[in-house]
N, C-alpha and C positions, 0 to 999 in steps of 0.2 A: 494463656497471660491473657488480662484483658486490657484493653485500650481504650482511651479517650481523647475525643477531641475538643479542645479550646478555642472557641473563636473570638477574635479581638475584639474591642468595646469597652469604652471606659466602665467600669463599675462603682457602684456605692451602697451603702447599708453600713450595717455595725457587725464585728465579726467577736465571737465567746471563742478565746482561746481555750485548748484544752487542759486537762491539770499536766503540771510538769511529771513526766514521765521517770525523769531522774530522781525527783522528790520521792515519787510513789514508791520505787524499788527500794529504795534507803530504808523508807519508814516501814515499809511492810517486812521487810526484813528484820529488821530491829525488832518492831511488835513481837515477831515468830521467837525471838531467842527472849524476850524479856518474861517476868514472872507475872503473872496476871493477864486481865483482859487489857490489852489497846482497842482504842477506837479511832479509825482513821477514815478520815471526811475528803471528801473531792478526789476520790480515786479514778484516773481516768478508764477507759474499757479498749486499750491499744493494746496489741498483741504482746510487749514487751510486758504489760503490767501484768495482764492475763500470765503469761510465762512465770512470772514469780508469785503469784495469785496461787497458782498448782502446785511449783516449788514447794512453797512453804507449808503446806497442806502435806505434801509429801513426807517431809520433816518433823511431822506430827503437829505442828498448829493446829486450831480448830477455826475457821475462817467462817463465818456466818455474816451473812447479806442482811443489814438493817434496813437500807432502802439503796436506791441506784447509786452507785459510787461512794457509799458510807459500809464499813466494814468493822466487824467487831473480831477481833484477834485474840485468841486465848492461847499464850504463849506454849511451845512445845516443853514437855518436862526434863527428857534429854535427849542425844543424838540417836535416832534408830540405827538398827544394824543393817549391813549389806543390801542398801539400797541404790538405786538409780535416780537422780534429780536430771530432768530434761530442761534446760534454758531454751530452749528452740532456738530463735535468731536473734536472743538478747545477748550482746555482747556484756551488758554492764551486768546482766545477772548471773553470766557464767563467772565472772570473774568475784563477784561480790561473795555468791555461794559456795564456791570453791575455796577460799579462805575461812568462811563462816563454818564450813563442815571440816576441814583440818582441822577448826581447833577442837572439835571433839576426839573421842579415842574409840569410835567407829568408821569400819572404811566403808566410804561411800563414794559410787562414783557419778561424776557430773558429766553431762553428754549434752549436745545440741544438735541442733539440723541447718539445713540450708549453706549459708556461704559462713556461717559461725563456726563451722567444725575445720575451715580453711584459716580463721584468724589463730594469730600464735597466742599459746599460753606458756610459752617457754620461760618468762620470767618467773613464773610459778615453780616452774620447773629446776631453776636455779634457786630461789630463795627459800620457798619453803622447807625443803631438807633442812636449811639451815638452822631452823627452827624445832627440829627432831620430827618432822612430820615425814612418814612414809610415802612414798609414789609407786603406782602398780604398771606397768607395761606403758608408759608413757613418752610418746614421741614429739611432745612440742605442741602439741592439739588437742582439741575435745575429740574421744571422752577422754578423761582423767580420774583416776581411783585415788584417794589421799585416806588416810587413815593418822591422826594425832593421837595424844595429846601433843599440843604447841608449848615450847619450852621456852622462857623468857630471854632475850639475846638482843646484844648492843650490836648493831650493824647498819654500812652504807650500803645504799641500793641505789640503783639507777631509774631516775621516775620520767626518762624522756620519752618509753615508747607508749604509756598511756597511764593517765591519772587513774584509771579503775584499778589497777590492781593497788597502787597505794591505799586508795579508799578501802580496798579489801582486805588489806591486812589492818588498817586501822579499825574497823569493824571487828575483827576476829583476834587479835592481841589482848583486848580486855579480858575475853576468857583463857588465855595462855597461863601457866604456871610460872610465876615470875614478872618483874618488872621487863620490859623491855624498850630499848632508846633506838629509833629510828633515824637516821641520817640521810637524807634525799638529795641526790646531786641530778643537776637538770629537771628539776621537776617541770613536767608539762602541766598545765592545765591547772594550775594554782587553784583556782577559783570553786574548780570541783570538789576537790580535798575542804576546803572550806563548806563546802556544803555539808559535806560526809560530818565534819566537827560539830556542824550546829545541829545535825540532826541526833547524833551521838549524845550529845549534851540534854537533850530534848527526852531522850529514852535512858539518863541517869549516868551517863558513860562520859568520866572525865579525864581526856586527853590534854598532856601539859606541853605546849607547844615553847619547846626552850628556845629558840629562835626560827626564824623565816623558813626553815626546813630541817630543822631537829624536832622532833615529837619524842616525850617520854611517856611510856602507857603502862599503868599499874595492873599488873595481872588479877587472875581472882576477883574481878568483876562483875556484879551482877545488874545484867538491864533490866531496871523498870518501867512497867507498863506506862502507856503514855495517851492522852488524847491529842491526835495532832491531826491538821489540817493541809492538806497538799496545794499548794502554790497553783498559779497558773504557769504555764508553760512559755518563757521567752523562747525556746528554740523554736519551737512551731508558731510563735507568732512572727519569728523573721521574714519570713517572704511576704507576710500579710504589711508590715510596716516596711517591705520596699515595693510591694504594689501602692502604697499611699503616696511613698517618694516620688512614685514613676507616674501620677497624676489621678490614683484610683480615690475616689470622696470614701475612704474609711474611716470607720471607730473602731480602734481595737481594744476591746474592753476583758477584766480578769487578770489584769498582771498587777504584780506588787513595785512600786517603785522602791522598795527597802531591800527588793528581794537578794540574796546571794549568790542566785544565779551566774553563772562564767557569761551566758549569752544575751544577760541584759547589757552587755559591751555594745550591741547593735546598735542602740541611742548613741552611742559615743562614735561610732561608726557612720551613721547618718551625719550626724552632726560634722565631721570630719570632710563629708561631701559634699558642703553648703546646705544641709537639708534644716529645718528648723522644726522643733517638738513640740506639740502644745497638749497640756493635760487638759482633760474637759471631764464633765461630768459621765458621759457615756465611754470615756476610754483617752487613749492617746490617738492622736492627729499628726500626721508630717506633711510639710509643705517642702517640695522638693522643686520649686520654681526656681531657684538660685541654685542647682546641685552641679556640680564640678568633677573633674577626674578627682580621684584621692588616692591615698596613700595608710594601710591599717596594718597594725600588727596582731594578726588573730590567732597568734601560739596559745594563749590559754582558753579561747573562744572555737575551737575548730570546725565544730558544727556550723558555725555561720558563713562558710564557705560559699554554700549553695546561695542564697540570700545574697550575699556580698558581692559574687560573679556575675549574679543576675542584675542587681542595681550599676555594677560598671559596666555590663555589656550594653545597658542602657544609656551610658552618657558617652559624647564623642571624644575620644583622647584617649590614653594609656592610662590607666588605675593600676595600684599594684598591691599586692596583699599578701603578706609576710605569714608563714607556716605551713608552706603547704606541703611538707614533708611528713605534716600530721597525718595526712588524709590516704597513705597507701594502707593502712589497718582496719579503713572501717568499712561498711557493708558492702562496696565496691573498694577498687584503686579510686577514690571518688576525686583526685587531680586528675589522672589519666580519663574517666569517665566526662568530668565537665569539660575538659579539652576537646573532645571529641561530637558532645553534642551539640554544643555553643557553636561549634566550626557547623555544623550542618546548617545552623541557623544565620551563619555568615558573619560569626564572630571569632577573631583569633585569639588563640590564649596561648602564651609559652609560659612553661615550669622552667625557671630560670633558677638554679640553685635552691633556695627554698620559699620561694616566692612565687605566685602566679600574676603575668602582666596581661590583663585583660584589653584588649585594643576595641574600646566600643565606639559604638554607634547611634545616630538618631534613632534608627529602626531596626528591628529583626526581621528576618524573611520567615516565614511559615514553614511546613514542612512535617516530615516524619523523623521520631526522635525515641530514644529508647532512655529507660528509668534505668538499667543496671540495676533490678532489683534493690534500689537504694531509694528510699523514702523520702530523704529532701531532696535527691537531686529530681525524684517527680514532682515535688512542690514546686521547686524552682520552676522548672521548665512549665509548669500549669500558669505562673504568673509570666513567664515570657509569652504565653498563648494571649492575654489579656491584651498585649500591647504589638503584638507583630504584625506583620504588613498583610500574613495569609491565616488562615487556623494552622495550627498545631496538634498534629497528631503525637499522642503520649504511650507508647506500648510500655507494658507492665507498671501502669497507673495504681493496682490495686495492692502496692508495696506500701502505699502510705497508710495502710493497715498497722504497720509494726508502730506509728507512734501516734498517728491520726486519723483515725479511720472517717471522719465526718470531713473530710479535708473538700472532697468535691461535691458534699452537700450543702458546707459553706459556701462554696464557690456558687453553685448553681443558684444560692437563696438571694445574690446578689442583683442589684435592679442594673440596667444598662440606661 
């Protein structure tokens, strides 16, 4: 396990945010399912993106590196027989790939590693058989063996655990035999579903949104090759936006103001905390001189919790962030991890009902903390180190590789 020490000091510089791994994984899988050659540009080098690239190669897609971050993907001609696909530690890859493979008529096993094998896949155990999919030796977690074909069906499903399962079905059901209607109750992270629909449309898949929570999906559609460029990652940017709000002189570039990413809501959260947002030619700048305790609903953007907790911890008074129960099934029990690690820095956090109540202070203690093998917690604790009274030692610092391998390099490049 690696560790890194972050010393306090006001930093300044320009941050170049990495590509969105959520956008990348969706686009790469759609390209693998498409007929013909797609060109996917601005792909990142995170562990999750690498996992998806290996997975679609194993499925039979031909992946050619054109230049750094740019790939030609020749779509697979058919699903291969009796293979194992490894999603490694990517929950999104596991959930998208499982549904996509279930649309084929061959037996395929999806597995993973690390914390992923303890994260729930029970949703698919309940839902996929209703579409005619056969499951083998399934106990609620990976590995999971599926065999289609999928048959169109009208069904009501619970979307409260993770929108990733819903996105998986939306990718798979256009390949099913017959039309499906999904009525989703308690849909979590609706904006991630909207991202999936946007990507599907770029690859020639038409899904009709009957109302806010009901989708009609015609079966026997054909994915079409596309030239697709990945957006900058608002999730990765959230910690840097927090650092800027706390006083770092940063310009954060590479983000689209018209993005459909759920974590663009970070701007709304900053505004609710009294910060001002400025767009410049070099990127986004944040002024937090008038920041104050805030209350924010993060049900649709749970990945913002580490950044939002970091912001709240540095604001004297109590801030409240709703949607904390969504954090239980992340890379760690993210709510418990945030509570335990910030307490080591002198910040009390209460998990009350579905919200975290953060009792912020003007400054945090230094000390030794643990990332819990969670990339977002590692990055949040790193930002805390820039503003703490004493240095912060972060154990498990290598976990940032899951989404943002260059995070520590970006931090080191900033000047004091």
